[in-house]
N, C-alpha and C positions, 0 to 999 in steps of 0.2 A: 339379347348381352346387356352388360351393365355400359350403361352410357359412359360416351368419354370424359364429360366433366368429371362425372361421379369420379373416375380412374385418375384425374388431374389432380382434385380437390384432396384425395385421399393420400396420393402419393406425396403431394408438397407438403402435407402435413407430418410427413414421416422425415422427409429429406432436411427441413429446414430445422430438427432436432439433431443438435451433433453427439454421437454416439462414437467417434474415435478410438478404437482398442490402442492399448499401450502393451508393447511387447517385453518392456522391461519392468512390468507389473506382476506380484507373484499373488493377486487376487482374483476372483472370478466375479464378477465380469473384472475385467483388468482397469476398468476407469467407472469411475461411480455415475457419470452424466448417461451410460449407458440404461441404468436405470429409470431415468426421463421418459424415452421409447418403452420401455419393457413394460413399467406401469403402464401408459397409454394403451398400450396392444392387450394387455389382459383386459383392461377395462373394456375397451371396442369390442372385443368377442364375446363379452357379456351382453353388450349392449345388442349386437347383431343376433342374439338367439343361441350362441353357442351354449354347451353343456361341458360340465366338469372344468373349468376354467381354472388352472391353476400358474402359480408361477413360484419357484422355491427359493432359497437362500443364496442362489446364484445365477438368479434370471432366468432361469430356463422356464420357457411357456409353452402348455400343454391345453389341449382342448379338445373337445367331441364334438360331432356330426352324429347323431343316431341315424342308426340304418332306420330306411322306411319301408322295407320290405321285408317278407313273411320267411322268405328261403334264407339259407345259410349264405352266406357271401364273405370272402374275404374282408378283412380290416386293409384298408391301405391309410396313407400318410404322406402328407404334404410337408416339406422342412425348409426353411430359410432363415438366416442370420440377421441379424438388426444392428450389427457394428459395421463401422467403414474402416478404412486402412489406414494405418498409420504413416504410410508412403506420402499421403498429402493431405493438406487441410481438410475437414470435414464441419470447422466451425462457422456460421456466418453464409449457410449456404443461401445464396439468391437465384431460384432457378428461371429461367427464361423458356416464354413459349413461342416456337415458332410456328404459324398455323401456314398450311398447303406450302411445305417446304418447295423450293424452285430450284434448287440442284445447284445452287450458286454458295460461294462463300458467306459462312455467318460470323457476323463481326461479335465476338463475344463482349469485348470490353475494347471501347476506342480508345478511351484515354490512354492504355497499354499497350494498344494495337496487338490486341490477341485475336487470333481470327482460325473457326473451324473452317477447315478448307477440304472439298471432296478431291482438289489434286494432290492431297497426301493421305487424306482418308478418303480412301476411294468407296469404303462401304456406305458413306452418305448416300450415294447416288441410288440405291438399293430403295430409297424413301422419299422419293421425287413427289409431292403431293400429299405427303403424313404431314401430321402433329407431330414435333421435335420438340422434347424439352432438355435444353442444354445448360450449363452454368455459365456465371457472368465470368468466367476465363480467370478468376482468385481460389477458387476452392474447386476439390471434387463435386459430383451430383450426390453420390450416394444410391444410384439405381444397383449398386453391388453392395447389399444386395436387398434394398426397400422397394425394388420395383418387383421382388418375388414376393415380398409380405404384401405389398399392393395385391397383387395376383390373386395369394389365397386367400386373403381376407373377404375381396370381391367375390370371389366362385362360392365360399361357402355361404355369403350373404346370398349370393343369386339361388344356391339349392335350398335355402330357407326360406325365401320367399317366393320359388317353385317348387313346392311339395310333389305337384303332378311328374318330376323328373326322379325319377326311381334311381336307386344309390344307396350302398351298404355304409357300415360305419365307418366315420373317416377321422382320422387324428391330425391335429397341425401341432406343428411345433418351432416354436423360436429360440434361436440360439443367440448367447453374446459369443464374441471372440475369435470369430473364423477368420480371420483375417488374419492372425496371429497363429493360426493352427491348433487353436483350444477348441474349436465350436462344439466338436464332439464328447470332448474329455469327460465331461458331467453329465453328459445326456443317458437320461436313463431308458434304456432302450426295453426293461421287463415293462416299467410303467408307461411307456408309450405306445405299447402291445399291440402294435401293428405288423400284419405279414411281410409287407414292405412298403416300400415308401418311394419318393421321389424328392430331390431336392429340385427347388425352382431356382436356380443359380447360374444359367448356363448365360449366353452370350444373345446372338444374332438369332433372327426369328427362325423356327424351324431346328434349332440343334436338339439334337438327342444324342447324348454321351453314356458311357456305361464303360469306360476305361481310362485310365489316367495315369500322369507317371509313378511310378517308387520314387520317393523323397527321402534324403537325409541332408542334414544339414551339420557343417565341417566347420571346427576352430582349429586353426591351424598357431602355433605358439612358439614363435624363435627368439631363441634367448640368445644376447651379446655380452660384452664386456665394456661397461663404460669407463675410460681413461681421459685424463688431461691430453686434448690433442696436440698439446705440444711436446708431449713425451710419449707418446700411444704406439711409437714405431715397435712392432713385436707384440703388444700387447693387448691395445683394443679389439674388440670384435663385435662390427657393426651389423645389429640385425637386422636392419632394413634392408642391406645389400643381397643378404642371406635371403630374405624374402622374395626379393625381385628374383633371385634366381629360382627361387620354388616357384613363382607365378608363371615365370615362363617355361617353366619345365611343360607345366601341362599343357596340351592341343588347345593349340589359339581358336581353332576355327571350329571347335567343340564347346561353344559360349550360345547364349540365348539368341546374340544376334546373327550368328552363321548356320541357325537350325531351324528345324521345322518339322511338322508330322508328329511320327514316333521318335523323332532322333533326340537322342538324350544330351546331359551338355552338363559344362562343370560352369556354375555362375560365382564370379568374386563380386561381394555385395557390401564390402568393408573391411579397411584398414585402418589400422590406429598403430603408430610405430615410432618409435624413438630410437637410441643405438640400444640402449640394453634391454628393449624388448619388443618385438613387434606381432601383433595378432591381426593374423587373414581369417575372414570370413566366407563360407562359401556354402551355396546349397548344392546338392546333387539329385539329377535327374535322370530316368531313365525307363521307357515301358517297360523293357523286357528284363525281369528280374535277372539273368545271370549278367546281362550287361550292368546292371545297376551294381551287384556285386562287385564286377570285375572293376569299374570307377572307384568305387572305396577302396577295392586294394590299391589302386594305384595311388590315389591320397596319401595312403599309408606308407607304400615302399617308395615313394620319394623322399619323404622325411629320413625313413632310413636311410638310404643314399647318403644324402646333406651329413648322418650322424656320421656315416662311415669315414665320408671324406676328411671330417673336421677331428676323426678319433674322439669324439667324445658327444654325447646329447644335447645338440644345438635346437630341436625341432621335435617338437611333440605333437599329437593330432588325436583330438577327442572328436567322434563322429557318433551322431545320434540318430537315429532310423524317424521318422517323423509320419508317414501313411505310406500304405503299397496300393499295387494296382487294381480295384475293384475286380475287375474282369474275371480274374478267378472265382467270385463269389456271386456274381451276376449270371454266368454262362450255364451257371447248374438248373437256373428260374429263366430262360429266357423270354418267357410268356412276358413277364412284366415288363419288358422291352416293347415286346411285339404290340399289346395292350396300348404303348404309349404311341407308337407308331402308327397304329391304327384311329388313335385319338386325334392327331394330328392331321390325317389324310382327311378325317370328317370334317375338319376347319378348314380345309380347304388348302394345308401347307402340305410342302414335300418336306419331310424328314431330314435331315441334314447329320447322318449319323457319321460321326468322327470322334477321335479320341480327345479328350483332354490335356491340354498343354501347363498344367497345374492340377491343383486338388480339390476337393470341395469337403463339406460336411461328409458328404455321400459316402466318400472313398473310405473314411473310418468307420462310421455307422455299418458299411457292409460289413467289415470285419470283425464289428460288435455283435455280428447276428440280423441285421436290418439289410437287406438288400436293398441299395438305393441311388438306382440311377439318375442320371441329371438332364433337367430341361431348362430351354431357353429361359429366360427372366426377359431379353429384348433388348437390353443396354449396348454401349460401344464404348471402347477407349477407359476403361473403368482405372481406379486409381489417379486419377487426376483432371487439368483441368480442362480437358479435351471432351471428357465423358457427356455423352448424351442418350436419350431412349426416344425411340417412336412409340406415342399413345396408342397408334394401332397394335404395335406388337404385345403391349401390355393385354389389349382387350385379346388378340388372339392366344395368349397365355392363359387368360381367364376360361376362355372357350376350351381349351385342350384341356384344361383339371375337370372340367363340368363334364366333358365326353370322357375320361378317364374311371369318373366315377359312373356314370352311366352303363361302360363295358365292363367296369368288374363287378355290377350286379346282373348282368348277362350270363350266361352260357360260357365258363371259358375254356370249354375241352379243347376246341380248335387251336386255341394258343397253345395247349400244352401237348398235343399229340407228338411233335418233334421232339420231346423232353423224353418221353417215353422209352 
């Protein structure tokens, strides 16, 4: 398999390119600097021997590894995104390599006393003896999802250099702006031309996911009346007090910090207020479609109740659906999950099949006609200074991709029997 140092060098060459996306931009990609890595990736795909390499006006990259078998084989795809989260800076990333991790605290930044500790991040103990790549404590790392890109490029390179490994036609796709929910928006599924695909965008080694949240965003606008405070009696309406009433009316324990597994939530992630007007921003999540619809109805109902109380429209709500649970699109083709499961087992991994408490490009692509389960990329603690990735997890992901390619070139009838 691809040697460790080769993986490290490729990964670092990606994460040291700043590709932070911007939710306030209306361009695609949302930041010009994403082009720096996009152009680099397109050139690298050509250099390793991929065919039909294209990069469109929105920085979507596609490439082909032709089949090397004579019999008909489904076309499969692998997808990752090259932008990083705007939640934490991805500029001037300075990766640190921790060889043979000893299971103790890792000092990310001595000067600022920033420590990555297994006392808080217990998953670290899964990787004793492994090689970790961490941040220097001042930026995110970008393993989400440059680890996925590293793995896909490395797997394609390995297959090209080992033509004795039989596989069908493979398509790869790299997208901008996934971190702001737009990664699949301009993805040309017809041009991609795959029967199904896998996003390499999960976390812990062994993860395999085919269900995710239904998701919506809500902006609650509260209107007040500004009057000089010295003459305000009976006249001033302070929108911030009404906004506080609204916030406190939603179930306090149905928030991200109190939920897990398939439990849904309301996440208050932004407030901007004054006496005259306050805007509250929520994301609404639930795996169950009926519960999801009920949550959206609750958000509107609270506004209606406050408007009735004040006998005028002081609260308005704008709700936009973002993506839906891909499970309903994957279940009719469950053989694609079984293939990934077998590929992991062949790599010596125990598959960790669980729901995603979030979404990936794969959820949107599944509803666009490209069934797309999600496979681990290996990183942990995404979107912040404590992000890290074990190199061995990336190596295993490469092995899983290669195994999927091999399995798909064989007789798939055993995987499909339960669907018939």
